[in-house]
N, CA, C, O and the ligand as a Tripos MOL2 file, in Angstrom:
@<TRIPOS>MOLECULE
protein
  277   275    70     0     0
PROTEIN
NO_CHARGES

@<TRIPOS>ATOM
      1 N         101.0500  116.4290   88.5500 N.3       1 MET1
      2 CA        100.4360  116.3810   87.2330 C.3       1 MET1
      3 C          98.9020  116.4080   87.2550 C.2       1 MET1
      4 O          98.2950  116.8610   86.2840 O.2       1 MET1
      5 N          98.2520  115.9340   88.3400 N.am      2 PRO2
      6 CA         96.7780  115.9900   88.3150 C.3       2 PRO2
      7 C          96.3010  117.4330   88.2000 C.2       2 PRO2
      8 O          96.9110  118.3460   88.7560 O.2       2 PRO2
      9 N          95.2360  117.6200   87.4930 N.am      3 GLY3
     10 CA         94.7140  118.9670   87.3010 C.3       3 GLY3
     11 C          93.3440  118.8810   86.6900 C.2       3 GLY3
     12 O          92.4680  118.1720   87.1870 O.2       3 GLY3
     13 N          93.1640  119.6070   85.6080 N.am      4 LYS4
     14 CA         91.8590  119.6220   84.9620 C.3       4 LYS4
     15 C          91.8950  118.9050   83.6240 C.2       4 LYS4
     16 O          92.8980  118.9300   82.9090 O.2       4 LYS4
     17 N          90.7960  118.2760   83.3080 N.am      5 CYS5
     18 CA         90.6570  117.5900   82.0260 C.3       5 CYS5
     19 C          90.6350  118.6090   80.9000 C.2       5 CYS5
     20 O          89.9280  119.6140   80.9800 O.2       5 CYS5
     21 N          91.4110  118.3520   79.8470 N.am      6 SER6
     22 CA         91.4390  119.2970   78.7400 C.3       6 SER6
     23 C          90.1970  119.1780   77.8610 C.2       6 SER6
     24 O          89.9570  120.0140   76.9910 O.2       6 SER6
     25 N          89.4100  118.1230   78.1020 N.am      7 GLN7
     26 CA         88.1980  117.9210   77.3020 C.3       7 GLN7
     27 C          86.9840  118.5750   77.9450 C.2       7 GLN7
     28 O          86.2100  119.2580   77.2750 O.2       7 GLN7
     29 N          86.8180  118.3610   79.2600 N.am      8 CYS8
     30 CA         85.5900  118.8380   79.8950 C.3       8 CYS8
     31 C          85.8420  119.7300   81.1130 C.2       8 CYS8
     32 O          84.8990  120.3200   81.6400 O.2       8 CYS8
     33 N          87.0900  119.8410   81.5710 N.am      9 GLY9
     34 CA         87.4000  120.7370   82.6820 C.3       9 GLY9
     35 C          87.1850  120.1410   84.0590 C.2       9 GLY9
     36 O          87.3440  120.8360   85.0630 O.2       9 GLY9
     37 N          86.8240  118.8590   84.1280 N.am     10 SER10
     38 CA         86.6270  118.2070   85.4230 C.3      10 SER10
     39 C          87.9620  117.7890   86.0240 C.2      10 SER10
     40 O          89.0050  117.8380   85.3720 O.2      10 SER10
     41 N          87.8970  117.3740   87.2950 N.am     11 LYS11
     42 CA         89.1230  116.9640   87.9850 C.3      11 LYS11
     43 C          89.6680  115.6450   87.4290 C.2      11 LYS11
     44 O          88.9200  114.7720   86.9890 O.2      11 LYS11
     45 N          90.9850  115.5340   87.4660 N.am     12 THR12
     46 CA         91.6080  114.2990   86.9900 C.3      12 THR12
     47 C          92.3720  113.6450   88.1290 C.2      12 THR12
     48 O          92.7170  114.3000   89.1120 O.2      12 THR12
     49 N          92.6340  112.3670   87.9940 N.am     13 TYR13
     50 CA         93.4430  111.6330   88.9640 C.3      13 TYR13
     51 C          94.5340  110.8810   88.2220 C.2      13 TYR13
     52 O          94.4270  110.6270   87.0220 O.2      13 TYR13
     53 N          95.5830  110.5290   88.9510 N.am     14 LEU14
     54 CA         96.6920  109.8090   88.3420 C.3      14 LEU14
     55 C          96.3370  108.3530   88.1060 C.2      14 LEU14
     56 O          95.7380  107.7020   88.9620 O.2      14 LEU14
     57 N          96.7060  107.8540   86.9540 N.am     15 GLY15
     58 CA         96.4380  106.4650   86.6430 C.3      15 GLY15
     59 C          97.4620  105.9220   85.6720 C.2      15 GLY15
     60 O          98.4960  106.5380   85.4130 O.2      15 GLY15
     61 N          97.1560  104.7780   85.1540 N.am     16 ARG16
     62 CA         98.0530  104.1190   84.1880 C.3      16 ARG16
     63 C          97.2270  103.6790   83.0000 C.2      16 ARG16
     64 O          96.0650  103.2980   83.1370 O.2      16 ARG16
     65 N          97.8350  103.7370   81.8460 N.am     17 THR17
     66 CA         97.1040  103.3320   80.6560 C.3      17 THR17
     67 C          97.9760  102.4720   79.7540 C.2      17 THR17
     68 O          99.1780  102.3280   79.9770 O.2      17 THR17
     69 N          97.3520  101.9110   78.7450 N.am     18 THR18
     70 CA         98.0420  101.0670   77.7760 C.3      18 THR18
     71 C          97.8360  101.6640   76.3930 C.2      18 THR18
     72 O          96.7530  102.1540   76.0730 O.2      18 THR18
     73 N          98.8830  101.6200   75.5760 N.am     19 MET19
     74 CA         98.7780  102.1790   74.2380 C.3      19 MET19
     75 C          99.1570  101.1330   73.1910 C.2      19 MET19
     76 O         100.1120  100.3770   73.3660 O.2      19 MET19
     77 N          98.4030  101.1060   72.1170 N.am     20 HIS20
     78 CA         98.7280  100.2030   71.0100 C.3      20 HIS20
     79 C          99.1250  101.0530   69.8190 C.2      20 HIS20
     80 O          98.4280  101.9980   69.4490 O.2      20 HIS20
     81 N         100.2340  100.7090   69.2360 N.am     21 LYS21
     82 CA        100.6440  101.4260   68.0100 C.3      21 LYS21
     83 C         101.2330  100.3880   67.0770 C.2      21 LYS21
     84 O         102.1680   99.6700   67.4320 O.2      21 LYS21
     85 N         100.6710  100.3180   65.8730 N.am     22 ASP22
     86 CA        101.0540   99.2580   64.9390 C.3      22 ASP22
     87 C         100.9670   97.9220   65.6770 C.2      22 ASP22
     88 O          99.9040   97.5860   66.1990 O.2      22 ASP22
     89 N         102.0390   97.1650   65.7330 N.am     23 SER23
     90 CA        101.9430   95.8810   66.4380 C.3      23 SER23
     91 C         102.6430   95.9330   67.7870 C.2      23 SER23
     92 O         102.9240   94.8920   68.3810 O.2      23 SER23
     93 N         102.9240   97.1240   68.2690 N.am     24 THR24
     94 CA        103.5980   97.2740   69.5570 C.3      24 THR24
     95 C         102.5860   97.6850   70.6190 C.2      24 THR24
     96 O         101.6890   98.4930   70.3780 O.2      24 THR24
     97 N         102.7600   97.1050   71.8000 N.am     25 GLU25
     98 CA        101.8920   97.4790   72.9100 C.3      25 GLU25
     99 C         102.7510   98.0310   74.0360 C.2      25 GLU25
    100 O         103.7290   97.4000   74.4380 O.2      25 GLU25
    101 N         102.3970   99.1950   74.5440 N.am     26 ILE26
    102 CA        103.1150   99.7900   75.6690 C.3      26 ILE26
    103 C         102.1660   99.8270   76.8550 C.2      26 ILE26
    104 O         101.0800  100.4030   76.7860 O.2      26 ILE26
    105 N         102.5960   99.2020   77.9440 N.am     27 GLN27
    106 CA        101.7430   99.1130   79.1290 C.3      27 GLN27
    107 C         102.2770   99.9650   80.2680 C.2      27 GLN27
    108 O         103.4480  100.3450   80.2940 O.2      27 GLN27
    109 N         101.3940  100.2500   81.1980 N.am     28 ASN28
    110 CA        101.7790  100.9410   82.4340 C.3      28 ASN28
    111 C         102.2830  102.3680   82.1910 C.2      28 ASN28
    112 O         103.2210  102.8190   82.8480 O.2      28 ASN28
    113 N         101.6740  103.0540   81.2690 N.am     29 ILE29
    114 CA        102.0510  104.4320   80.9570 C.3      29 ILE29
    115 C         101.4070  105.3580   81.9910 C.2      29 ILE29
    116 O         100.1900  105.3240   82.1730 O.2      29 ILE29
    117 N         102.2050  106.1830   82.6700 N.am     30 PRO30
    118 CA        101.5980  107.1080   83.6270 C.3      30 PRO30
    119 C         100.7650  108.1560   82.8960 C.2      30 PRO30
    120 O         101.1820  108.6870   81.8670 O.2      30 PRO30
    121 N          99.6010  108.4420   83.4300 N.am     31 CYS31
    122 CA         98.7290  109.4290   82.7880 C.3      31 CYS31
    123 C          97.7770  110.0050   83.8250 C.2      31 CYS31
    124 O          97.7190  109.5320   84.9600 O.2      31 CYS31
    125 N          97.0390  111.0190   83.4300 N.am     32 THR32
    126 CA         95.9500  111.4970   84.2780 C.3      32 THR32
    127 C          94.6420  111.1040   83.6050 C.2      32 THR32
    128 O          94.5130  111.1500   82.3820 O.2      32 THR32
    129 N          93.6760  110.7180   84.4330 N.am     33 ILE33
    130 CA         92.3820  110.2650   83.9180 C.3      33 ILE33
    131 C          91.2910  111.1630   84.4860 C.2      33 ILE33
    132 O          91.3040  111.5100   85.6670 O.2      33 ILE33
    133 N          90.3670  111.5240   83.6440 N.am     34 CYS34
    134 CA         89.2820  112.4100   84.0620 C.3      34 CYS34
    135 C          88.2030  111.6350   84.8100 C.2      34 CYS34
    136 O          87.7690  110.5750   84.3590 O.2      34 CYS34
    137 N          87.7690  112.1660   85.9570 N.am     35 HIS35
    138 CA         86.6930  111.5480   86.7380 C.3      35 HIS35
    139 C          85.3930  111.5460   85.9510 C.2      35 HIS35
    140 O          84.5980  110.6100   86.0380 O.2      35 HIS35
    141 N          85.1940  112.5870   85.1960 N.am     36 GLU36
    142 CA         83.9130  112.8210   84.5410 C.3      36 GLU36
    143 C          83.7740  112.0560   83.2230 C.2      36 GLU36
    144 O          82.8220  111.2990   83.0370 O.2      36 GLU36
    145 N          84.7200  112.2560   82.3190 N.am     37 CYS37
    146 CA         84.5650  111.6730   80.9770 C.3      37 CYS37
    147 C          85.5490  110.5440   80.6950 C.2      37 CYS37
    148 O          85.4560  109.8890   79.6570 O.2      37 CYS37
    149 N          86.4930  110.3060   81.6100 N.am     38 GLY38
    150 CA         87.4160  109.1950   81.4230 C.3      38 GLY38
    151 C          88.5490  109.4730   80.4540 C.2      38 GLY38
    152 O          89.3110  108.5720   80.1050 O.2      38 GLY38
    153 N          88.6620  110.7200   80.0210 N.am     39 TYR39
    154 CA         89.7220  111.0820   79.0750 C.3      39 TYR39
    155 C          91.1030  110.8890   79.7060 C.2      39 TYR39
    156 O          91.3660  111.3640   80.8110 O.2      39 TYR39
    157 N          91.9700  110.1900   78.9920 N.am     40 GLU40
    158 CA         93.3170  109.9160   79.4940 C.3      40 GLU40
    159 C          94.3080  110.8520   78.8350 C.2      40 GLU40
    160 O          94.3660  110.9640   77.6110 O.2      40 GLU40
    161 N          95.0870  111.5210   79.6690 N.am     41 GLN41
    162 CA         96.0540  112.4830   79.1580 C.3      41 GLN41
    163 C          97.4530  112.0400   79.5720 C.2      41 GLN41
    164 O          97.7310  111.8480   80.7560 O.2      41 GLN41
    165 N          98.3150  111.8830   78.5990 N.am     42 ILE42
    166 CA         99.6830  111.4420   78.8730 C.3      42 ILE42
    167 C         100.5830  112.6680   78.9430 C.2      42 ILE42
    168 O         100.5360  113.5320   78.0670 O.2      42 ILE42
    169 N         101.4080  112.7400   79.9950 N.am     43 GLY43
    170 CA        102.2930  113.8800   80.1940 C.3      43 GLY43
    171 C         103.3970  113.9470   79.1460 C.2      43 GLY43
    172 O         103.6620  112.9780   78.4350 O.2      43 GLY43
    173 N         104.0340  115.1140   79.0680 N.am     44 GLN44
    174 CA        105.0740  115.3300   78.0610 C.3      44 GLN44
    175 C         106.2340  114.3560   78.1930 C.2      44 GLN44
    176 O         106.7160  113.8070   77.2020 O.2      44 GLN44
    177 N         106.6780  114.1470   79.4360 N.am     45 GLN45
    178 CA        107.8340  113.2670   79.6450 C.3      45 GLN45
    179 C         107.5270  111.8450   79.2080 C.2      45 GLN45
    180 O         108.3310  111.2020   78.5330 O.2      45 GLN45
    181 N         106.3610  111.3650   79.5980 N.am     46 ALA46
    182 CA        105.9670  110.0080   79.2260 C.3      46 ALA46
    183 C         105.8120  109.9180   77.7130 C.2      46 ALA46
    184 O         106.1800  108.9170   77.0980 O.2      46 ALA46
    185 N         105.2680  110.9670   77.1250 N.am     47 GLN47
    186 CA        105.0640  110.9770   75.6730 C.3      47 GLN47
    187 C         106.3970  110.8850   74.9270 C.2      47 GLN47
    188 O         106.5080  110.1950   73.9140 O.2      47 GLN47
    189 N         107.4090  111.5920   75.4470 N.am     48 LYS48
    190 CA        108.7460  111.5330   74.8340 C.3      48 LYS48
    191 C         109.2990  110.1210   74.8700 C.2      48 LYS48
    192 O         109.8590  109.6230   73.8940 O.2      48 LYS48
    193 N         109.1230  109.4840   76.0330 N.am     49 LYS49
    194 CA        109.5900  108.1050   76.1930 C.3      49 LYS49
    195 C         108.8930  107.1880   75.1960 C.2      49 LYS49
    196 O         109.5140  106.3380   74.5580 O.2      49 LYS49
    197 N         107.5890  107.3870   75.0820 N.am     50 ILE50
    198 CA        106.7960  106.5610   74.1670 C.3      50 ILE50
    199 C         107.2760  106.7510   72.7320 C.2      50 ILE50
    200 O         107.4210  105.7870   71.9810 O.2      50 ILE50
    201 N         107.5210  108.0130   72.3600 N.am     51 ASN51
    202 CA        107.9790  108.2890   71.0040 C.3      51 ASN51
    203 C         109.2900  107.5660   70.7020 C.2      51 ASN51
    204 O         109.4810  107.0240   69.6140 O.2      51 ASN51
    205 N         110.1880  107.5690   71.6880 N.am     52 LYS52
    206 CA        111.4730  106.8910   71.5030 C.3      52 LYS52
    207 C         111.2740  105.3840   71.3530 C.2      52 LYS52
    208 O         111.8870  104.7370   70.5040 O.2      52 LYS52
    209 N         110.4040  104.8500   72.1990 N.am     53 LEU53
    210 CA        110.1200  103.4190   72.1320 C.3      53 LEU53
    211 C         109.5370  103.0490   70.7710 C.2      53 LEU53
    212 O         109.8990  102.0300   70.1820 O.2      53 LEU53
    213 N         108.6290  103.8920   70.2840 N.am     54 LEU54
    214 CA        107.9830  103.5930   69.0080 C.3      54 LEU54
    215 C         108.9710  103.7270   67.8530 C.2      54 LEU54
    216 O         108.8920  102.9900   66.8690 O.2      54 LEU54
    217 N         109.9000  104.6720   67.9780 N.am     55 GLU55
    218 CA        110.9510  104.8150   66.9670 C.3      55 GLU55
    219 C         111.7750  103.5380   66.8870 C.2      55 GLU55
    220 O         112.0620  103.0180   65.8090 O.2      55 GLU55
    221 N         112.1460  103.0490   68.0740 N.am     56 ARG56
    222 CA        112.9340  101.8180   68.1180 C.3      56 ARG56
    223 C         112.1190  100.6390   67.6050 C.2      56 ARG56
    224 O         112.6410   99.7620   66.9170 O.2      56 ARG56
    225 N         110.8470  100.6280   67.9420 N.am     57 ALA57
    226 CA        109.9790   99.5390   67.4940 C.3      57 ALA57
    227 C         109.8730   99.5540   65.9660 C.2      57 ALA57
    228 O         109.8540   98.5010   65.3300 O.2      57 ALA57
    229 N         109.8050  100.7460   65.3870 N.am     58 ALA58
    230 CA        109.6880  100.8810   63.9340 C.3      58 ALA58
    231 C         110.9260  100.3420   63.2370 C.2      58 ALA58
    232 O         110.8470   99.8300   62.1200 O.2      58 ALA58
    233 N         112.0570  100.4560   63.8930 N.am     59 LYS59
    234 CA        113.3090   99.9500   63.3270 C.3      59 LYS59
    235 C         113.5630   98.5080   63.7420 C.2      59 LYS59
    236 O         114.6170   97.9350   63.4660 O.2      59 LYS59
    237 N         112.5630   97.9370   64.4160 N.am     60 GLU60
    238 CA        112.6390   96.5540   64.8680 C.3      60 GLU60
    239 C         113.8110   96.3140   65.8040 C.2      60 GLU60
    240 O         114.4460   95.2600   65.7650 O.2      60 GLU60
    241 N         114.0890   97.2870   66.6320 N.am     61 LYS61
    242 CA        115.1930   97.1550   67.5710 C.3      61 LYS61
    243 C         114.7440   96.6860   68.9540 C.2      61 LYS61
    244 O         115.5650   96.4300   69.8350 O.2      61 LYS61
    245 N         113.4540   96.5820   69.1220 N.am     62 LEU62
    246 CA        112.9690   96.1110   70.4130 C.3      62 LEU62
    247 C         112.9170   94.5850   70.4090 C.2      62 LEU62
    248 O         112.5700   93.9520   69.4120 O.2      62 LEU62
    249 N         113.2690   94.0290   71.5420 N.am     63 LYS63
    250 CA        113.2730   92.5660   71.6630 C.3      63 LYS63
    251 C         111.8550   92.0260   71.6870 C.2      63 LYS63
    252 O         111.5800   90.9200   71.2210 O.2      63 LYS63
    253 N         110.9630   92.8320   72.2410 N.am     64 SER64
    254 CA        109.5970   92.3640   72.4140 C.3      64 SER64
    255 C         108.6190   93.3900   71.8630 C.2      64 SER64
    256 O         108.9070   94.5860   71.8190 O.2      64 SER64
    257 N         107.4580   92.8990   71.4440 N.am     65 ARG65
    258 CA        106.3950   93.7810   70.9660 C.3      65 ARG65
    259 C         105.6060   94.3600   72.1280 C.2      65 ARG65
    260 O         104.7220   95.1990   71.9500 O.2      65 ARG65
    261 N         105.9480   93.8900   73.3240 N.am     66 LEU66
    262 CA        105.2450   94.3450   74.5080 C.3      66 LEU66
    263 C         106.2270   95.0750   75.4100 C.2      66 LEU66
    264 O         107.2160   94.4920   75.8550 O.2      66 LEU66
    265 N         105.9590   96.3460   75.6810 N.am     67 VAL67
    266 CA        106.8510   97.1480   76.5150 C.3      67 VAL67
    267 C         106.0910   97.5770   77.7550 C.2      67 VAL67
    268 O         104.9580   98.0520   77.6720 O.2      67 VAL67
    269 N         106.7310   97.4040   78.9160 N.am     68 VAL68
    270 CA        106.1170   97.8760   80.1540 C.3      68 VAL68
    271 C         106.9440   99.0370   80.6770 C.2      68 VAL68
    272 O         108.1410   98.8880   80.9240 O.2      68 VAL68
    273 N         106.3180  100.1840   80.8460 N.am     69 MET69
    274 CA        107.0450  101.3630   81.3070 C.3      69 MET69
    275 C         107.2220  101.3390   82.8070 C.2      69 MET69
    276 O         107.8140  102.2570   83.3730 O.2      69 MET69
    277 ZN         86.8850  115.0910   81.1800 Zn       70 ZN70
@<TRIPOS>BOND
     1     1     2 1
     2     2     3 1
     3     3     4 2
     4     3     5 am
     5     5     6 1
     6     6     7 1
     7     7     8 2
     8     7     9 am
     9     9    10 1
    10    10    11 1
    11    11    12 2
    12    11    13 am
    13    13    14 1
    14    14    15 1
    15    15    16 2
    16    15    17 am
    17    17    18 1
    18    18    19 1
    19    19    20 2
    20    19    21 am
    21    21    22 1
    22    22    23 1
    23    23    24 2
    24    23    25 am
    25    25    26 1
    26    26    27 1
    27    27    28 2
    28    27    29 am
    29    29    30 1
    30    30    31 1
    31    31    32 2
    32    31    33 am
    33    33    34 1
    34    34    35 1
    35    35    36 2
    36    35    37 am
    37    37    38 1
    38    38    39 1
    39    39    40 2
    40    39    41 am
    41    41    42 1
    42    42    43 1
    43    43    44 2
    44    43    45 am
    45    45    46 1
    46    46    47 1
    47    47    48 2
    48    47    49 am
    49    49    50 1
    50    50    51 1
    51    51    52 2
    52    51    53 am
    53    53    54 1
    54    54    55 1
    55    55    56 2
    56    55    57 am
    57    57    58 1
    58    58    59 1
    59    59    60 2
    60    59    61 am
    61    61    62 1
    62    62    63 1
    63    63    64 2
    64    63    65 am
    65    65    66 1
    66    66    67 1
    67    67    68 2
    68    67    69 am
    69    69    70 1
    70    70    71 1
    71    71    72 2
    72    71    73 am
    73    73    74 1
    74    74    75 1
    75    75    76 2
    76    75    77 am
    77    77    78 1
    78    78    79 1
    79    79    80 2
    80    79    81 am
    81    81    82 1
    82    82    83 1
    83    83    84 2
    84    83    85 am
    85    85    86 1
    86    86    87 1
    87    87    88 2
    88    87    89 am
    89    89    90 1
    90    90    91 1
    91    91    92 2
    92    91    93 am
    93    93    94 1
    94    94    95 1
    95    95    96 2
    96    95    97 am
    97    97    98 1
    98    98    99 1
    99    99   100 2
   100    99   101 am
   101   101   102 1
   102   102   103 1
   103   103   104 2
   104   103   105 am
   105   105   106 1
   106   106   107 1
   107   107   108 2
   108   107   109 am
   109   109   110 1
   110   110   111 1
   111   111   112 2
   112   111   113 am
   113   113   114 1
   114   114   115 1
   115   115   116 2
   116   115   117 am
   117   117   118 1
   118   118   119 1
   119   119   120 2
   120   119   121 am
   121   121   122 1
   122   122   123 1
   123   123   124 2
   124   123   125 am
   125   125   126 1
   126   126   127 1
   127   127   128 2
   128   127   129 am
   129   129   130 1
   130   130   131 1
   131   131   132 2
   132   131   133 am
   133   133   134 1
   134   134   135 1
   135   135   136 2
   136   135   137 am
   137   137   138 1
   138   138   139 1
   139   139   140 2
   140   139   141 am
   141   141   142 1
   142   142   143 1
   143   143   144 2
   144   143   145 am
   145   145   146 1
   146   146   147 1
   147   147   148 2
   148   147   149 am
   149   149   150 1
   150   150   151 1
   151   151   152 2
   152   151   153 am
   153   153   154 1
   154   154   155 1
   155   155   156 2
   156   155   157 am
   157   157   158 1
   158   158   159 1
   159   159   160 2
   160   159   161 am
   161   161   162 1
   162   162   163 1
   163   163   164 2
   164   163   165 am
   165   165   166 1
   166   166   167 1
   167   167   168 2
   168   167   169 am
   169   169   170 1
   170   170   171 1
   171   171   172 2
   172   171   173 am
   173   173   174 1
   174   174   175 1
   175   175   176 2
   176   175   177 am
   177   177   178 1
   178   178   179 1
   179   179   180 2
   180   179   181 am
   181   181   182 1
   182   182   183 1
   183   183   184 2
   184   183   185 am
   185   185   186 1
   186   186   187 1
   187   187   188 2
   188   187   189 am
   189   189   190 1
   190   190   191 1
   191   191   192 2
   192   191   193 am
   193   193   194 1
   194   194   195 1
   195   195   196 2
   196   195   197 am
   197   197   198 1
   198   198   199 1
   199   199   200 2
   200   199   201 am
   201   201   202 1
   202   202   203 1
   203   203   204 2
   204   203   205 am
   205   205   206 1
   206   206   207 1
   207   207   208 2
   208   207   209 am
   209   209   210 1
   210   210   211 1
   211   211   212 2
   212   211   213 am
   213   213   214 1
   214   214   215 1
   215   215   216 2
   216   215   217 am
   217   217   218 1
   218   218   219 1
   219   219   220 2
   220   219   221 am
   221   221   222 1
   222   222   223 1
   223   223   224 2
   224   223   225 am
   225   225   226 1
   226   226   227 1
   227   227   228 2
   228   227   229 am
   229   229   230 1
   230   230   231 1
   231   231   232 2
   232   231   233 am
   233   233   234 1
   234   234   235 1
   235   235   236 2
   236   235   237 am
   237   237   238 1
   238   238   239 1
   239   239   240 2
   240   239   241 am
   241   241   242 1
   242   242   243 1
   243   243   244 2
   244   243   245 am
   245   245   246 1
   246   246   247 1
   247   247   248 2
   248   247   249 am
   249   249   250 1
   250   250   251 1
   251   251   252 2
   252   251   253 am
   253   253   254 1
   254   254   255 1
   255   255   256 2
   256   255   257 am
   257   257   258 1
   258   258   259 1
   259   259   260 2
   260   259   261 am
   261   261   262 1
   262   262   263 1
   263   263   264 2
   264   263   265 am
   265   265   266 1
   266   266   267 1
   267   267   268 2
   268   267   269 am
   269   269   270 1
   270   270   271 1
   271   271   272 2
   272   271   273 am
   273   273   274 1
   274   274   275 1
   275   275   276 2
@<TRIPOS>SUBSTRUCTURE
     1 MET1         2 RESIDUE 1 A MET
     2 PRO2         6 RESIDUE 1 A PRO
     3 GLY3        10 RESIDUE 1 A GLY
     4 LYS4        14 RESIDUE 1 A LYS
     5 CYS5        18 RESIDUE 1 A CYS
     6 SER6        22 RESIDUE 1 A SER
     7 GLN7        26 RESIDUE 1 A GLN
     8 CYS8        30 RESIDUE 1 A CYS
     9 GLY9        34 RESIDUE 1 A GLY
    10 SER10       38 RESIDUE 1 A SER
    11 LYS11       42 RESIDUE 1 A LYS
    12 THR12       46 RESIDUE 1 A THR
    13 TYR13       50 RESIDUE 1 A TYR
    14 LEU14       54 RESIDUE 1 A LEU
    15 GLY15       58 RESIDUE 1 A GLY
    16 ARG16       62 RESIDUE 1 A ARG
    17 THR17       66 RESIDUE 1 A THR
    18 THR18       70 RESIDUE 1 A THR
    19 MET19       74 RESIDUE 1 A MET
    20 HIS20       78 RESIDUE 1 A HIS
    21 LYS21       82 RESIDUE 1 A LYS
    22 ASP22       86 RESIDUE 1 A ASP
    23 SER23       90 RESIDUE 1 A SER
    24 THR24       94 RESIDUE 1 A THR
    25 GLU25       98 RESIDUE 1 A GLU
    26 ILE26      102 RESIDUE 1 A ILE
    27 GLN27      106 RESIDUE 1 A GLN
    28 ASN28      110 RESIDUE 1 A ASN
    29 ILE29      114 RESIDUE 1 A ILE
    30 PRO30      118 RESIDUE 1 A PRO
    31 CYS31      122 RESIDUE 1 A CYS
    32 THR32      126 RESIDUE 1 A THR
    33 ILE33      130 RESIDUE 1 A ILE
    34 CYS34      134 RESIDUE 1 A CYS
    35 HIS35      138 RESIDUE 1 A HIS
    36 GLU36      142 RESIDUE 1 A GLU
    37 CYS37      146 RESIDUE 1 A CYS
    38 GLY38      150 RESIDUE 1 A GLY
    39 TYR39      154 RESIDUE 1 A TYR
    40 GLU40      158 RESIDUE 1 A GLU
    41 GLN41      162 RESIDUE 1 A GLN
    42 ILE42      166 RESIDUE 1 A ILE
    43 GLY43      170 RESIDUE 1 A GLY
    44 GLN44      174 RESIDUE 1 A GLN
    45 GLN45      178 RESIDUE 1 A GLN
    46 ALA46      182 RESIDUE 1 A ALA
    47 GLN47      186 RESIDUE 1 A GLN
    48 LYS48      190 RESIDUE 1 A LYS
    49 LYS49      194 RESIDUE 1 A LYS
    50 ILE50      198 RESIDUE 1 A ILE
    51 ASN51      202 RESIDUE 1 A ASN
    52 LYS52      206 RESIDUE 1 A LYS
    53 LEU53      210 RESIDUE 1 A LEU
    54 LEU54      214 RESIDUE 1 A LEU
    55 GLU55      218 RESIDUE 1 A GLU
    56 ARG56      222 RESIDUE 1 A ARG
    57 ALA57      226 RESIDUE 1 A ALA
    58 ALA58      230 RESIDUE 1 A ALA
    59 LYS59      234 RESIDUE 1 A LYS
    60 GLU60      238 RESIDUE 1 A GLU
    61 LYS61      242 RESIDUE 1 A LYS
    62 LEU62      246 RESIDUE 1 A LEU
    63 LYS63      250 RESIDUE 1 A LYS
    64 SER64      254 RESIDUE 1 A SER
    65 ARG65      258 RESIDUE 1 A ARG
    66 LEU66      262 RESIDUE 1 A LEU
    67 VAL67      266 RESIDUE 1 A VAL
    68 VAL68      270 RESIDUE 1 A VAL
    69 MET69      274 RESIDUE 1 A MET
    70 ZN70       277 GROUP 0 **** ****
């Protein structure tokens, strides 16, 4: 997944990020981070997972407001 930053074109490295949406927090999301500008890009697969988690969170089906991927 590492490649080029979609913002500035610099090299990226693999990292982890945290996302807040409404009152839900998702931690340890795999992403690529830009060396130059710090832009974090979440891959398609991870994004799909996040969308599902947020759907469940919206329906209050998650046990916790904090999700660790
Ligand atoms: Zn960049």
